[in-house]
C-alpha positions, 0 to 999 in steps of 0.5 A: 634502934636501927640506926644504933645497930647499924652504926655499932656494926661498923665499929662505932661507939654508940650510946642510945638514950631512951627516956622510957623505962623500956625500948620500943614502946610505940613498936609494941602498939603497931599493927594492933600489937602484932607489929606491921613491920613493912609492906612487901612492895618496891621502893617506888610503891612505898614512895607512892604511898607517901602523900608528901615528900615521897621523893625525899626517901628515894635514896634511903628506900632503894638502899634498904628496901622492904625486902632487905628489911624482911631479910634483916629481921629474919637474920636477927631471929624474927621470922616474918610472913606476908598477909593481905595487902602486902602487910608484913608481920612477925610469924609469932604475931607478937610485936614484943618479939620484934623489940626483943630481936632488936635489943638482942642484936644491939647487945651483940653489936655493943650498943650501950643503952642509957635510960635518961632524958635529954634536955638539950643538944650542944653545939659549937661553931656549927657542929654538934658536940654532944647532948645534955642530960640531968648529970651534965654533958655527954660528948659526941661528934654525931647525934641522931634525933629520932624522937617521933612525932606528937601522936601517942604521947604516952609512948614518949612522943611529946615533941622534944625533937622538934624543939631541939631541931628548931633551936638550930634553925630548922624549919618545923612544918606545922604538925597535924594528925594523920592516919586518924579517925574523922568526926562527921556532922549530923547524927547518922554515924552515931546511930550506926556506931559499931557498923563495919562496912567491907568492900566499899569505895570512897571518894574524898572531895575538898570544899572546892569540889576537887577529888583529893583521894579515892580508895576501896576497902573497909571502914567503921562507923563510930559515935563521933564519925568514921574510922577504919583503914580507908578512912585513916588513909584518907585523913592523910589528904585532909589538911586541917580536916574541915570542909571535906566530903566523903562519898561512900559507894555502897555497891562499887561492884555495880554501875548505876545501870546494873544497880537500877536493874537490881532495884527493879527486880527487888521491888518487883519480887517484894512488891507487897512488902514494906520499903524497910523490908526491901532495904534489908536486902540492900544494906545492913540493918543499922543503915536502914534508918539513915537510908529512909531518912535521906531518901524521904521514903516512909519505911512502911511504903509498899514496894509497888508504890515506890515511884521512879523518882524515889527509886532513883533517889535510892540508887543515888544514895547507894552509890553516893552516901555522903558524910560531911567531915567536921574535924580530925580527931586529936593528934593524941589518937593519930597513928602518925604525925604529919609535918615535922622537920623540913626535908629541904634541910636534911640530906636525903642520902645521909639524913644529916642536917644541912644546917648543923654538922653532926646532927641527924634525923630519922623516922617520924620526926621528918616531914614524910608520912605514909598510909597504913600498911607498914609503910611508916615503919619502912620509912623508920627502918630506911632512914635509921639505916641511912643515918647509921651508915653515915655517921663519920668513922668506922668501916663502911656500912653494909651494901 
């Protein structure tokens, strides 16, 4: 939609083909139905939130950065607001308003919309000639593929674009889920299902004991493992998903020395109380059985009987509650797809294929995905805008 609108405003004749009954179906799901439009940050901050191929986005992000995206939506009648972490939402908190704003702007610019299914892309002598649909060939000198990835297939992201690109020799970097919940070994997570932890710190280590990610924020225990903002972002650094360990610091505001002093005070103040009761002041009740099981200290042990080594064991656990990741959840449950059309084969300034004249790419189909917080939609807007400005013909795109 961004590419179509941008091209149409340059005076080009634009046809947007959508196989769903309505436009923007995936947009309606983002931000839990509120649509996290972008993140109020600089282009370099956006790039730093892209684990792989962030530099590829430099040109498109600097020409259409988050502030420009915010101004754009304000200009089409969708006022925005900035919330915690720089997350940008429509003031109405309704993703539907974003879709309607885009549709209204496209109509005003003369974009034609056709509900149809593209079955292939036609080309001759290394240049695009159009697309094929059920009724035959629709001729066009430029074709943009912005079909998304493989996540949320019910929104239409079923991998069609990868097949079209591969037909023309494009390298498709193997796809896997990103920003996805994680399955964990053992039954501790299942027993803590529904527990949300705030203000915790996590460290993710590889099978080779290399730190691959650190974060601070919120997470959630589920029947299969873990989810929540810090977990989704961590998943972007886990190639394949197996062999990783998550270390949760339950008390990140306290270093080990200060935490040990607190434990000594708690144990002294409740010296005649059971260990399980002491834990109630340290962790959520749902965590107590897991803490008891991992420390090996009987819950009925009196606080004044806790040994120094047992106290140290509790201290280590509070600062490093380990979870072994056994797998990522299926790609159908992922917020975004990692992988896609190789950035080596796309011009970063125009989003045009380096292999086929007139073939363009934008959005999730490109091998460039980011963390949560509005960064992935920012990539969509910037790459769509770059493509719409680059189609041959018409007048130059806006500054």
